[in-house]
PQR file of N, CA, C, O and H, with PARSE charges and radii, in Angstrom:
ATOM      1  N   MET A   1      14.305  17.470  -9.618 -0.4000 1.5000
ATOM      2  CA  MET A   1      15.176  16.456  -9.081 -0.0000 2.0000
ATOM      3  C   MET A   1      14.325  15.287  -8.606  0.5500 1.7000
ATOM      4  O   MET A   1      13.200  15.476  -8.143 -0.5500 1.4000
ATOM      5  N   LYS A   2      14.860  14.088  -8.723 -0.4000 1.5000
ATOM      6  CA  LYS A   2      14.173  12.882  -8.293 -0.0000 2.0000
ATOM      7  C   LYS A   2      15.113  11.999  -7.502  0.5500 1.7000
ATOM      8  O   LYS A   2      16.327  12.018  -7.704 -0.5500 1.4000
ATOM      9  H   LYS A   2      15.774  13.934  -9.099  0.4000 1.0000
ATOM     10  N   ILE A   3      14.539  11.230  -6.606 -0.4000 1.5000
ATOM     11  CA  ILE A   3      15.290  10.190  -5.904 -0.0000 2.0000
ATOM     12  C   ILE A   3      14.643   8.875  -6.295  0.5500 1.7000
ATOM     13  O   ILE A   3      13.450   8.664  -6.077 -0.5500 1.4000
ATOM     14  H   ILE A   3      13.553  11.214  -6.442  0.4000 1.0000
ATOM     15  N   ILE A   4      15.445   7.994  -6.876 -0.4000 1.5000
ATOM     16  CA  ILE A   4      14.940   6.696  -7.302 -0.0000 2.0000
ATOM     17  C   ILE A   4      15.701   5.586  -6.597  0.5500 1.7000
ATOM     18  O   ILE A   4      16.829   5.784  -6.146 -0.5500 1.4000
ATOM     19  H   ILE A   4      16.414   8.166  -7.053  0.4000 1.0000
ATOM     20  N   GLU A   5      15.082   4.424  -6.504 -0.4000 1.5000
ATOM     21  CA  GLU A   5      15.749   3.273  -5.903 -0.0000 2.0000
ATOM     22  C   GLU A   5      16.754   2.717  -6.908  0.5500 1.7000
ATOM     23  O   GLU A   5      16.424   2.506  -8.075 -0.5500 1.4000
ATOM     24  H   GLU A   5      14.166   4.263  -6.871  0.4000 1.0000
ATOM     25  N   GLN A   6      17.960   2.486  -6.454 -0.4000 1.5000
ATOM     26  CA  GLN A   6      19.031   1.972  -7.309 -0.0000 2.0000
ATOM     27  C   GLN A   6      18.907   0.458  -7.406  0.5500 1.7000
ATOM     28  O   GLN A   6      18.929  -0.235  -6.388 -0.5500 1.4000
ATOM     29  H   GLN A   6      18.228   2.658  -5.506  0.4000 1.0000
ATOM     30  N   LYS A   7      18.778  -0.052  -8.611 -0.4000 1.5000
ATOM     31  CA  LYS A   7      18.608  -1.490  -8.807 -0.0000 2.0000
ATOM     32  C   LYS A   7      19.925  -2.192  -9.109  0.5500 1.7000
ATOM     33  O   LYS A   7      20.058  -3.395  -8.882 -0.5500 1.4000
ATOM     34  H   LYS A   7      18.759   0.511  -9.437  0.4000 1.0000
ATOM     35  N   LYS A   8      20.887  -1.452  -9.615 -0.4000 1.5000
ATOM     36  CA  LYS A   8      22.194  -2.031  -9.922 -0.0000 2.0000
ATOM     37  C   LYS A   8      23.089  -1.963  -8.695  0.5500 1.7000
ATOM     38  O   LYS A   8      22.853  -1.168  -7.786 -0.5500 1.4000
ATOM     39  H   LYS A   8      20.779  -0.475  -9.799  0.4000 1.0000
ATOM     40  N   LYS A   9      24.103  -2.792  -8.678 -0.4000 1.5000
ATOM     41  CA  LYS A   9      25.042  -2.809  -7.557 -0.0000 2.0000
ATOM     42  C   LYS A   9      26.166  -1.810  -7.854  0.5500 1.7000
ATOM     43  O   LYS A   9      27.103  -2.109  -8.594 -0.5500 1.4000
ATOM     44  H   LYS A   9      24.294  -3.438  -9.417  0.4000 1.0000
ATOM     45  N   VAL A  10      26.050  -0.616  -7.258 -0.4000 1.5000
ATOM     46  CA  VAL A  10      27.065   0.424  -7.416 -0.0000 2.0000
ATOM     47  C   VAL A  10      27.464   0.930  -6.033  0.5500 1.7000
ATOM     48  O   VAL A  10      26.715   0.797  -5.066 -0.5500 1.4000
ATOM     49  H   VAL A  10      25.289  -0.373  -6.657  0.4000 1.0000
ATOM     50  N   LYS A  11      28.651   1.508  -5.963 -0.4000 1.5000
ATOM     51  CA  LYS A  11      29.190   2.006  -4.701 -0.0000 2.0000
ATOM     52  C   LYS A  11      28.564   3.358  -4.352  0.5500 1.7000
ATOM     53  O   LYS A  11      28.260   4.159  -5.236 -0.5500 1.4000
ATOM     54  H   LYS A  11      29.260   1.617  -6.749  0.4000 1.0000
ATOM     55  N   CYS A  12      28.379   3.596  -3.067 -0.4000 1.5000
ATOM     56  CA  CYS A  12      27.911   4.892  -2.584 -0.0000 2.0000
ATOM     57  C   CYS A  12      28.956   5.947  -2.932  0.5500 1.7000
ATOM     58  O   CYS A  12      30.154   5.718  -2.765 -0.5500 1.4000
ATOM     59  H   CYS A  12      28.626   2.945  -2.349  0.4000 1.0000
ATOM     60  N   ASP A  13      28.503   7.103  -3.416 -0.4000 1.5000
ATOM     61  CA  ASP A  13      29.409   8.162  -3.857 -0.0000 2.0000
ATOM     62  C   ASP A  13      29.932   9.043  -2.725  0.5500 1.7000
ATOM     63  O   ASP A  13      30.754   9.927  -2.968 -0.5500 1.4000
ATOM     64  H   ASP A  13      27.530   7.289  -3.552  0.4000 1.0000
ATOM     65  N   THR A  14      29.475   8.824  -1.499 -0.4000 1.5000
ATOM     66  CA  THR A  14      29.941   9.624  -0.378 -0.0000 2.0000
ATOM     67  C   THR A  14      31.383   9.235  -0.032  0.5500 1.7000
ATOM     68  O   THR A  14      31.709   8.053   0.081 -0.5500 1.4000
ATOM     69  H   THR A  14      28.807   8.106  -1.301  0.4000 1.0000
ATOM     70  N   SER A  15      32.222  10.231   0.130 -0.4000 1.5000
ATOM     71  CA  SER A  15      33.630   9.990   0.443 -0.0000 2.0000
ATOM     72  C   SER A  15      33.782   9.209   1.749  0.5500 1.7000
ATOM     73  O   SER A  15      33.244   9.604   2.784 -0.5500 1.4000
ATOM     74  H   SER A  15      31.957  11.191   0.038  0.4000 1.0000
ATOM     75  N   GLY A  16      34.506   8.116   1.692 -0.4000 1.5000
ATOM     76  CA  GLY A  16      34.774   7.313   2.880 -0.0000 2.0000
ATOM     77  C   GLY A  16      33.724   6.249   3.170  0.5500 1.7000
ATOM     78  O   GLY A  16      33.929   5.420   4.057 -0.5500 1.4000
ATOM     79  H   GLY A  16      34.943   7.795   0.851  0.4000 1.0000
ATOM     80  N   CYS A  17      32.607   6.247   2.448 -0.4000 1.5000
ATOM     81  CA  CYS A  17      31.560   5.245   2.671 -0.0000 2.0000
ATOM     82  C   CYS A  17      31.871   4.014   1.825  0.5500 1.7000
ATOM     83  O   CYS A  17      32.217   4.124   0.649 -0.5500 1.4000
ATOM     84  H   CYS A  17      32.441   6.920   1.728  0.4000 1.0000
ATOM     85  N   LYS A  18      31.742   2.846   2.440 -0.4000 1.5000
ATOM     86  CA  LYS A  18      32.052   1.605   1.733 -0.0000 2.0000
ATOM     87  C   LYS A  18      30.812   0.791   1.397  0.5500 1.7000
ATOM     88  O   LYS A  18      30.921  -0.347   0.941 -0.5500 1.4000
ATOM     89  H   LYS A  18      31.461   2.757   3.396  0.4000 1.0000
ATOM     90  N   ASN A  19      29.625   1.370   1.619 -0.4000 1.5000
ATOM     91  CA  ASN A  19      28.377   0.660   1.340 -0.0000 2.0000
ATOM     92  C   ASN A  19      28.033   0.717  -0.143  0.5500 1.7000
ATOM     93  O   ASN A  19      28.577   1.525  -0.895 -0.5500 1.4000
ATOM     94  H   ASN A  19      29.537   2.294   1.989  0.4000 1.0000
ATOM     95  N   THR A  20      27.118  -0.157  -0.544 -0.4000 1.5000
ATOM     96  CA  THR A  20      26.575  -0.060  -1.893 -0.0000 2.0000
ATOM     97  C   THR A  20      25.389   0.893  -1.867  0.5500 1.7000
ATOM     98  O   THR A  20      24.703   1.029  -0.854 -0.5500 1.4000
ATOM     99  H   THR A  20      26.675  -0.813   0.067  0.4000 1.0000
ATOM    100  N   ALA A  21      25.160   1.547  -2.995 -0.4000 1.5000
ATOM    101  CA  ALA A  21      24.100   2.553  -3.081 -0.0000 2.0000
ATOM    102  C   ALA A  21      22.728   1.893  -3.106  0.5500 1.7000
ATOM    103  O   ALA A  21      22.520   0.885  -3.781 -0.5500 1.4000
ATOM    104  H   ALA A  21      25.716   1.437  -3.819  0.4000 1.0000
ATOM    105  N   ASP A  22      21.800   2.476  -2.363 -0.4000 1.5000
ATOM    106  CA  ASP A  22      20.407   2.035  -2.364 -0.0000 2.0000
ATOM    107  C   ASP A  22      19.541   2.975  -3.200  0.5500 1.7000
ATOM    108  O   ASP A  22      18.486   2.577  -3.694 -0.5500 1.4000
ATOM    109  H   ASP A  22      21.969   3.295  -1.815  0.4000 1.0000
ATOM    110  N   TYR A  23      19.988   4.223  -3.357 -0.4000 1.5000
ATOM    111  CA  TYR A  23      19.208   5.250  -4.051 -0.0000 2.0000
ATOM    112  C   TYR A  23      20.112   6.057  -4.970  0.5500 1.7000
ATOM    113  O   TYR A  23      21.325   6.126  -4.774 -0.5500 1.4000
ATOM    114  H   TYR A  23      20.845   4.546  -2.956  0.4000 1.0000
ATOM    115  N   SER A  24      19.494   6.664  -5.974 -0.4000 1.5000
ATOM    116  CA  SER A  24      20.196   7.579  -6.867 -0.0000 2.0000
ATOM    117  C   SER A  24      19.418   8.877  -6.941  0.5500 1.7000
ATOM    118  O   SER A  24      18.193   8.877  -7.068 -0.5500 1.4000
ATOM    119  H   SER A  24      18.508   6.607  -6.133  0.4000 1.0000
ATOM    120  N   VAL A  25      20.138   9.980  -6.860 -0.4000 1.5000
ATOM    121  CA  VAL A  25      19.544  11.310  -6.991 -0.0000 2.0000
ATOM    122  C   VAL A  25      19.871  11.766  -8.411  0.5500 1.7000
ATOM    123  O   VAL A  25      21.026  11.730  -8.834 -0.5500 1.4000
ATOM    124  H   VAL A  25      21.133   9.980  -6.757  0.4000 1.0000
ATOM    125  N   LEU A  26      18.837  12.197  -9.142 -0.4000 1.5000
ATOM    126  CA  LEU A  26      19.069  12.604 -10.512 -0.0000 2.0000
ATOM    127  C   LEU A  26      18.297  13.863 -10.846  0.5500 1.7000
ATOM    128  O   LEU A  26      17.244  14.153 -10.278 -0.5500 1.4000
ATOM    129  H   LEU A  26      17.899  12.226  -8.798  0.4000 1.0000
ATOM    130  N   ARG A  27      18.852  14.590 -11.777 -0.4000 1.5000
ATOM    131  CA  ARG A  27      18.178  15.771 -12.311 -0.0000 2.0000
ATOM    132  C   ARG A  27      17.513  15.342 -13.604  0.5500 1.7000
ATOM    133  O   ARG A  27      18.082  14.568 -14.373 -0.5500 1.4000
ATOM    134  H   ARG A  27      19.708  14.355 -12.238  0.4000 1.0000
ATOM    135  N   GLU A  28      16.316  15.840 -13.844 -0.4000 1.5000
ATOM    136  CA  GLU A  28      15.570  15.478 -15.049 -0.0000 2.0000
ATOM    137  C   GLU A  28      16.422  15.665 -16.302  0.5500 1.7000
ATOM    138  O   GLU A  28      17.046  16.711 -16.482 -0.5500 1.4000
ATOM    139  H   GLU A  28      15.853  16.469 -13.219  0.4000 1.0000
ATOM    140  N   GLY A  29      16.446  14.668 -17.150 -0.4000 1.5000
ATOM    141  CA  GLY A  29      17.160  14.754 -18.413 -0.0000 2.0000
ATOM    142  C   GLY A  29      18.647  14.445 -18.325  0.5500 1.7000
ATOM    143  O   GLY A  29      19.346  14.538 -19.334 -0.5500 1.4000
ATOM    144  H   GLY A  29      15.938  13.819 -17.004  0.4000 1.0000
ATOM    145  N   SER A  30      19.151  14.083 -17.154 -0.4000 1.5000
ATOM    146  CA  SER A  30      20.578  13.779 -17.029 -0.0000 2.0000
ATOM    147  C   SER A  30      20.836  12.307 -17.352  0.5500 1.7000
ATOM    148  O   SER A  30      19.942  11.471 -17.229 -0.5500 1.4000
ATOM    149  H   SER A  30      18.583  14.007 -16.334  0.4000 1.0000
ATOM    150  N   SER A  31      22.035  12.008 -17.754 -0.4000 1.5000
ATOM    151  CA  SER A  31      22.395  10.630 -18.080 -0.0000 2.0000
ATOM    152  C   SER A  31      22.751   9.858 -16.813  0.5500 1.7000
ATOM    153  O   SER A  31      23.118  10.473 -15.812 -0.5500 1.4000
ATOM    154  H   SER A  31      22.762  12.688 -17.854  0.4000 1.0000
ATOM    155  N   PRO A  32      22.652   8.520 -16.829 -0.5600 1.5000
ATOM    156  CA  PRO A  32      22.912   7.717 -15.622  0.2800 2.0000
ATOM    157  C   PRO A  32      24.310   7.899 -15.019  0.5500 1.7000
ATOM    158  O   PRO A  32      24.494   7.679 -13.822 -0.5500 1.4000
ATOM    159  N   ASP A  33      25.290   8.296 -15.827 -0.4000 1.5000
ATOM    160  CA  ASP A  33      26.627   8.499 -15.265 -0.0000 2.0000
ATOM    161  C   ASP A  33      26.719   9.794 -14.463  0.5500 1.7000
ATOM    162  O   ASP A  33      27.746  10.056 -13.836 -0.5500 1.4000
ATOM    163  H   ASP A  33      25.140   8.476 -16.799  0.4000 1.0000
ATOM    164  N   LYS A  34      25.670  10.603 -14.471 -0.4000 1.5000
ATOM    165  CA  LYS A  34      25.635  11.847 -13.700 -0.0000 2.0000
ATOM    166  C   LYS A  34      24.817  11.720 -12.420  0.5500 1.7000
ATOM    167  O   LYS A  34      24.650  12.702 -11.697 -0.5500 1.4000
ATOM    168  H   LYS A  34      24.836  10.391 -14.981  0.4000 1.0000
ATOM    169  N   TYR A  35      24.303  10.519 -12.126 -0.4000 1.5000
ATOM    170  CA  TYR A  35      23.522  10.296 -10.910 -0.0000 2.0000
ATOM    171  C   TYR A  35      24.415  10.401  -9.678  0.5500 1.7000
ATOM    172  O   TYR A  35      25.609  10.106  -9.738 -0.5500 1.4000
ATOM    173  H   TYR A  35      24.439   9.721 -12.713  0.4000 1.0000
ATOM    174  N   LEU A  36      23.835  10.816  -8.578 -0.4000 1.5000
ATOM    175  CA  LEU A  36      24.514  10.784  -7.285 -0.0000 2.0000
ATOM    176  C   LEU A  36      23.975   9.558  -6.568  0.5500 1.7000
ATOM    177  O   LEU A  36      22.807   9.528  -6.181 -0.5500 1.4000
ATOM    178  H   LEU A  36      22.865  11.055  -8.528  0.4000 1.0000
ATOM    179  N   ASN A  37      24.811   8.551  -6.387 -0.4000 1.5000
ATOM    180  CA  ASN A  37      24.412   7.286  -5.789 -0.0000 2.0000
ATOM    181  C   ASN A  37      24.714   7.304  -4.298  0.5500 1.7000
ATOM    182  O   ASN A  37      25.841   7.581  -3.887 -0.5500 1.4000
ATOM    183  H   ASN A  37      25.760   8.575  -6.701  0.4000 1.0000
ATOM    184  N   LEU A  38      23.686   7.005  -3.481 -0.4000 1.5000
ATOM    185  CA  LEU A  38      23.822   7.081  -2.033 -0.0000 2.0000
ATOM    186  C   LEU A  38      23.247   5.836  -1.364  0.5500 1.7000
ATOM    187  O   LEU A  38      22.238   5.286  -1.804 -0.5500 1.4000
ATOM    188  H   LEU A  38      22.771   6.780  -3.814  0.4000 1.0000
ATOM    189  N   CYS A  39      23.906   5.407  -0.298 -0.4000 1.5000
ATOM    190  CA  CYS A  39      23.350   4.331   0.515 -0.0000 2.0000
ATOM    191  C   CYS A  39      22.273   4.932   1.427  0.5500 1.7000
ATOM    192  O   CYS A  39      22.149   6.151   1.544 -0.5500 1.4000
ATOM    193  H   CYS A  39      24.726   5.854   0.059  0.4000 1.0000
ATOM    194  N   LYS A  40      21.516   4.070   2.055 -0.4000 1.5000
ATOM    195  CA  LYS A  40      20.416   4.534   2.908 -0.0000 2.0000
ATOM    196  C   LYS A  40      20.940   5.390   4.071  0.5500 1.7000
ATOM    197  O   LYS A  40      20.328   6.401   4.417 -0.5500 1.4000
ATOM    198  H   LYS A  40      21.617   3.080   1.960  0.4000 1.0000
ATOM    199  N   ASP A  41      22.056   4.995   4.667 -0.4000 1.5000
ATOM    200  CA  ASP A  41      22.614   5.736   5.801 -0.0000 2.0000
ATOM    201  C   ASP A  41      23.050   7.143   5.403  0.5500 1.7000
ATOM    202  O   ASP A  41      22.782   8.101   6.128 -0.5500 1.4000
ATOM    203  H   ASP A  41      22.553   4.175   4.386  0.4000 1.0000
ATOM    204  N   CYS A  42      23.715   7.277   4.263 -0.4000 1.5000
ATOM    205  CA  CYS A  42      24.185   8.596   3.815 -0.0000 2.0000
ATOM    206  C   CYS A  42      23.017   9.488   3.414  0.5500 1.7000
ATOM    207  O   CYS A  42      23.036  10.688   3.689 -0.5500 1.4000
ATOM    208  H   CYS A  42      23.933   6.499   3.674  0.4000 1.0000
ATOM    209  N   LEU A  43      22.002   8.919   2.768 -0.4000 1.5000
ATOM    210  CA  LEU A  43      20.821   9.697   2.406 -0.0000 2.0000
ATOM    211  C   LEU A  43      20.090  10.183   3.651  0.5500 1.7000
ATOM    212  O   LEU A  43      19.602  11.312   3.685 -0.5500 1.4000
ATOM    213  H   LEU A  43      21.987   7.945   2.545  0.4000 1.0000
ATOM    214  N   GLN A  44      20.011   9.333   4.676 -0.4000 1.5000
ATOM    215  CA  GLN A  44      19.369   9.711   5.936 -0.0000 2.0000
ATOM    216  C   GLN A  44      20.136  10.851   6.607  0.5500 1.7000
ATOM    217  O   GLN A  44      19.531  11.779   7.145 -0.5500 1.4000
ATOM    218  H   GLN A  44      20.407   8.415   4.648  0.4000 1.0000
ATOM    219  N   GLU A  45      21.457  10.780   6.573 -0.4000 1.5000
ATOM    220  CA  GLU A  45      22.280  11.833   7.182 -0.0000 2.0000
ATOM    221  C   GLU A  45      22.120  13.162   6.442  0.5500 1.7000
ATOM    222  O   GLU A  45      22.066  14.218   7.072 -0.5500 1.4000
ATOM    223  H   GLU A  45      21.948  10.026   6.136  0.4000 1.0000
ATOM    224  N   ILE A  46      22.046  13.114   5.115 -0.4000 1.5000
ATOM    225  CA  ILE A  46      21.819  14.329   4.328 -0.0000 2.0000
ATOM    226  C   ILE A  46      20.449  14.916   4.667  0.5500 1.7000
ATOM    227  O   ILE A  46      20.304  16.130   4.808 -0.5500 1.4000
ATOM    228  H   ILE A  46      22.090  12.255   4.604  0.4000 1.0000
ATOM    229  N   TYR A  47      19.457  14.055   4.796 -0.4000 1.5000
ATOM    230  CA  TYR A  47      18.107  14.488   5.144 -0.0000 2.0000
ATOM    231  C   TYR A  47      18.097  15.214   6.494  0.5500 1.7000
ATOM    232  O   TYR A  47      17.480  16.270   6.628 -0.5500 1.4000
ATOM    233  H   TYR A  47      19.575  13.068   4.681  0.4000 1.0000
ATOM    234  N   GLU A  48      18.776  14.651   7.483 -0.4000 1.5000
ATOM    235  CA  GLU A  48      18.812  15.258   8.811 -0.0000 2.0000
ATOM    236  C   GLU A  48      19.540  16.604   8.791  0.5500 1.7000
ATOM    237  O   GLU A  48      19.102  17.559   9.433 -0.5500 1.4000
ATOM    238  H   GLU A  48      19.278  13.793   7.374  0.4000 1.0000
ATOM    239  N   GLN A  49      20.647  16.680   8.058 -0.4000 1.5000
ATOM    240  CA  GLN A  49      21.395  17.931   7.969 -0.0000 2.0000
ATOM    241  C   GLN A  49      20.589  18.996   7.224  0.5500 1.7000
ATOM    242  O   GLN A  49      20.603  20.162   7.618 -0.5500 1.4000
ATOM    243  H   GLN A  49      21.004  15.905   7.536  0.4000 1.0000
ATOM    244  N   ALA A  50      19.892  18.615   6.159 -0.4000 1.5000
ATOM    245  CA  ALA A  50      19.074  19.560   5.403 -0.0000 2.0000
ATOM    246  C   ALA A  50      17.915  20.067   6.257  0.5500 1.7000
ATOM    247  O   ALA A  50      17.539  21.235   6.162 -0.5500 1.4000
ATOM    248  H   ALA A  50      19.880  17.668   5.839  0.4000 1.0000
ATOM    249  N   ALA A  51      17.355  19.203   7.084 -0.4000 1.5000
ATOM    250  CA  ALA A  51      16.246  19.601   7.953 -0.0000 2.0000
ATOM    251  C   ALA A  51      16.697  20.679   8.936  0.5500 1.7000
ATOM    252  O   ALA A  51      15.920  21.574   9.269 -0.5500 1.4000
ATOM    253  H   ALA A  51      17.661  18.254   7.161  0.4000 1.0000
ATOM    254  N   MET A  52      17.935  20.604   9.400 -0.4000 1.5000
ATOM    255  CA  MET A  52      18.439  21.618  10.329 -0.0000 2.0000
ATOM    256  C   MET A  52      18.571  22.979   9.642  0.5500 1.7000
ATOM    257  O   MET A  52      18.533  24.014  10.306 -0.5500 1.4000
ATOM    258  H   MET A  52      18.566  19.877   9.130  0.4000 1.0000
ATOM    259  N   ILE A  53      18.726  22.980   8.323 -0.4000 1.5000
ATOM    260  CA  ILE A  53      18.853  24.233   7.580 -0.0000 2.0000
ATOM    261  C   ILE A  53      17.486  24.758   7.152  0.5500 1.7000
ATOM    262  O   ILE A  53      17.218  25.953   7.282 -0.5500 1.4000
ATOM    263  H   ILE A  53      18.758  22.139   7.783  0.4000 1.0000
ATOM    264  N   PHE A  54      16.621  23.885   6.644 -0.4000 1.5000
ATOM    265  CA  PHE A  54      15.390  24.328   6.003 -0.0000 2.0000
ATOM    266  C   PHE A  54      14.153  24.339   6.884  0.5500 1.7000
ATOM    267  O   PHE A  54      13.226  25.101   6.608 -0.5500 1.4000
ATOM    268  H   PHE A  54      16.839  22.915   6.539  0.4000 1.0000
ATOM    269  N   VAL A  55      14.098  23.533   7.926 -0.4000 1.5000
ATOM    270  CA  VAL A  55      12.910  23.496   8.776 -0.0000 2.0000
ATOM    271  C   VAL A  55      13.003  24.630   9.785  0.5500 1.7000
ATOM    272  O   VAL A  55      13.967  24.703  10.546 -0.5500 1.4000
ATOM    273  H   VAL A  55      14.851  22.914   8.151  0.4000 1.0000
ATOM    274  N   PRO A  56      12.007  25.519   9.800 -0.5600 1.5000
ATOM    275  CA  PRO A  56      12.080  26.655  10.718  0.2800 2.0000
ATOM    276  C   PRO A  56      11.943  26.232  12.172  0.5500 1.7000
ATOM    277  O   PRO A  56      11.219  25.290  12.493 -0.5500 1.4000
ATOM    278  N   LYS A  57      12.626  26.919  13.020 -0.4000 1.5000
ATOM    279  CA  LYS A  57      12.536  26.662  14.454 -0.0000 2.0000
ATOM    280  C   LYS A  57      11.279  27.355  14.982  0.5500 1.7000
ATOM    281  O   LYS A  57      10.873  28.397  14.467 -0.5500 1.4000
ATOM    282  H   LYS A  57      13.215  27.684  12.759  0.4000 1.0000
ATOM    283  N   SER A  58      10.677  26.777  16.000 -0.4000 1.5000
ATOM    284  CA  SER A  58       9.473  27.382  16.558 -0.0000 2.0000
ATOM    285  C   SER A  58       9.847  28.657  17.310  0.5500 1.7000
ATOM    286  O   SER A  58      10.920  28.729  17.909 -0.5500 1.4000
ATOM    287  H   SER A  58      11.007  25.931  16.419  0.4000 1.0000
ATOM    288  N   PRO A  59       8.978  29.654  17.284 -0.5600 1.5000
ATOM    289  CA  PRO A  59       9.288  30.906  17.983  0.2800 2.0000
ATOM    290  C   PRO A  59       9.254  30.704  19.495  0.5500 1.7000
ATOM    291  O   PRO A  59       8.614  29.781  20.000 -0.5500 1.4000
ATOM    292  N   LYS A  60       9.949  31.579  20.199 -0.4000 1.5000
ATOM    293  CA  LYS A  60       9.929  31.510  21.655 -0.0000 2.0000
ATOM    294  C   LYS A  60       8.528  31.814  22.149  0.5500 1.7000
ATOM    295  O   LYS A  60       7.832  32.657  21.583 -0.5500 1.4000
ATOM    296  H   LYS A  60      10.468  32.328  19.789  0.4000 1.0000
ATOM    297  N   ASN A  61       8.123  31.142  23.182 -0.4000 1.5000
ATOM    298  CA  ASN A  61       6.792  31.329  23.743 -0.0000 2.0000
ATOM    299  C   ASN A  61       6.772  32.627  24.543  0.5500 1.7000
ATOM    300  O   ASN A  61       7.447  32.735  25.567 -0.5500 1.4000
ATOM    301  H   ASN A  61       8.688  30.457  23.642  0.4000 1.0000
ATOM    302  N   ILE A  62       6.009  33.603  24.086 -0.4000 1.5000
ATOM    303  CA  ILE A  62       5.987  34.905  24.770 -0.0000 2.0000
ATOM    304  C   ILE A  62       5.076  34.890  25.991  0.5500 1.7000
ATOM    305  O   ILE A  62       5.156  35.788  26.829 -0.5500 1.4000
ATOM    306  H   ILE A  62       5.461  33.516  23.254  0.4000 1.0000
ATOM    307  N   LEU A  63       4.212  33.885  26.106 -0.4000 1.5000
ATOM    308  CA  LEU A  63       3.308  33.817  27.246 -0.0000 2.0000
ATOM    309  C   LEU A  63       3.967  33.212  28.476  0.5500 1.7000
ATOM    310  O   LEU A  63       3.594  33.534  29.604 -0.5500 1.4000
ATOM    311  H   LEU A  63       4.147  33.156  25.425  0.4000 1.0000
ATOM    312  N   GLN A  64       4.935  32.345  28.266 -0.4000 1.5000
ATOM    313  CA  GLN A  64       5.574  31.666  29.390 -0.0000 2.0000
ATOM    314  C   GLN A  64       6.954  32.287  29.602  0.5500 1.7000
ATOM    315  O   GLN A  64       7.914  31.930  28.919 -0.5500 1.4000
ATOM    316  H   GLN A  64       5.237  32.084  27.349  0.4000 1.0000
ATOM    317  N   LYS A  65       7.044  33.203  30.540 -0.4000 1.5000
ATOM    318  CA  LYS A  65       8.294  33.912  30.801 -0.0000 2.0000
ATOM    319  C   LYS A  65       9.057  33.220  31.924  0.5500 1.7000
ATOM    320  O   LYS A  65       8.532  32.336  32.601 -0.5500 1.4000
ATOM    321  H   LYS A  65       6.265  33.492  31.095  0.4000 1.0000
ATOM    322  N   ASP A  66      10.279  33.631  32.103 -0.4000 1.5000
ATOM    323  CA  ASP A  66      11.129  33.074  33.143 -0.0000 2.0000
ATOM    324  C   ASP A  66      10.526  33.390  34.513  0.5500 1.7000
ATOM    325  O   ASP A  66      10.385  34.559  34.871 -0.5500 1.4000
ATOM    326  H   ASP A  66      10.706  34.349  31.553  0.4000 1.0000
ATOM    327  N   LEU A  67      10.169  32.352  35.283 -0.4000 1.5000
ATOM    328  CA  LEU A  67       9.535  32.528  36.590 -0.0000 2.0000
ATOM    329  C   LEU A  67      10.458  33.204  37.598  0.5500 1.7000
ATOM    330  O   LEU A  67       9.980  33.854  38.527 -0.5500 1.4000
ATOM    331  H   LEU A  67      10.284  31.402  34.992  0.4000 1.0000
ATOM    332  N   SER A  68      11.749  33.064  37.434 -0.4000 1.5000
ATOM    333  CA  SER A  68      12.680  33.674  38.375 -0.0000 2.0000
ATOM    334  C   SER A  68      12.654  35.210  38.282  0.5500 1.7000
ATOM    335  O   SER A  68      13.112  35.894  39.196 -0.5500 1.4000
ATOM    336  H   SER A  68      12.138  32.535  36.679  0.4000 1.0000
ATOM    337  N   LYS A  69      12.115  35.748  37.171 -0.4000 1.5000
ATOM    338  CA  LYS A  69      12.047  37.198  36.981 -0.0000 2.0000
ATOM    339  C   LYS A  69      10.628  37.708  37.185  0.5500 1.7000
ATOM    340  O   LYS A  69      10.292  38.809  36.747 -0.5500 1.4000
ATOM    341  H   LYS A  69      11.742  35.191  36.428  0.4000 1.0000
ATOM    342  N   GLY A  70       9.789  36.906  37.854 -0.4000 1.5000
ATOM    343  CA  GLY A  70       8.422  37.336  38.126 -0.0000 2.0000
ATOM    344  C   GLY A  70       7.493  37.198  36.940  0.5500 1.7000
ATOM    345  O   GLY A  70       6.540  37.965  36.797 -0.5500 1.4000
ATOM    346  H   GLY A  70      10.062  36.012  38.210  0.4000 1.0000
ATOM    347  N   GLY A  71       7.762  36.235  36.101 -0.4000 1.5000
ATOM    348  CA  GLY A  71       6.930  36.030  34.916 -0.0000 2.0000
ATOM    349  C   GLY A  71       5.590  35.386  35.238  0.5500 1.7000
ATOM    350  O   GLY A  71       5.285  35.098  36.395 -0.5500 1.4000
ATOM    351  H   GLY A  71       8.535  35.612  36.217  0.4000 1.0000
ATOM    352  N   ILE A  72       4.826  35.174  34.237 -0.4000 1.5000
ATOM    353  CA  ILE A  72       3.489  34.597  34.374 -0.0000 2.0000
ATOM    354  C   ILE A  72       3.610  33.112  34.735  0.5500 1.7000
ATOM    355  O   ILE A  72       4.411  32.383  34.150 -0.5500 1.4000
ATOM    356  H   ILE A  72       5.073  35.408  33.296  0.4000 1.0000
ATOM    357  N   ARG A  73       2.822  32.692  35.682 -0.4000 1.5000
ATOM    358  CA  ARG A  73       2.826  31.287  36.080 -0.0000 2.0000
ATOM    359  C   ARG A  73       1.545  30.648  35.587  0.5500 1.7000
ATOM    360  O   ARG A  73       0.465  31.218  35.742 -0.5500 1.4000
ATOM    361  H   ARG A  73       2.171  33.284  36.157  0.4000 1.0000
ATOM    362  N   ARG A  74       1.653  29.476  34.997 -0.4000 1.5000
ATOM    363  CA  ARG A  74       0.476  28.752  34.489 -0.0000 2.0000
ATOM    364  C   ARG A  74       0.254  27.497  35.252  0.5500 1.7000
ATOM    365  O   ARG A  74      -0.689  26.759  34.966 -0.5500 1.4000
ATOM    366  H   ARG A  74       2.531  29.013  34.871  0.4000 1.0000
TER
END
């Protein structure tokens, strides 16, 4: 998959968005009518949502315990 800058003036494919597309997402070997055209705002929102799914959360710190339960103080 590739993300390319959209040079033509086309509408963003996101439902309810009225912006023009800044980028196109394409699969190798697909024709231009199969591109997913997105404005910068919609692409940024997809990026943020994908990060919440794919970026692992840091593990809980086992050295710093709850001080109210007599944990280790640093």
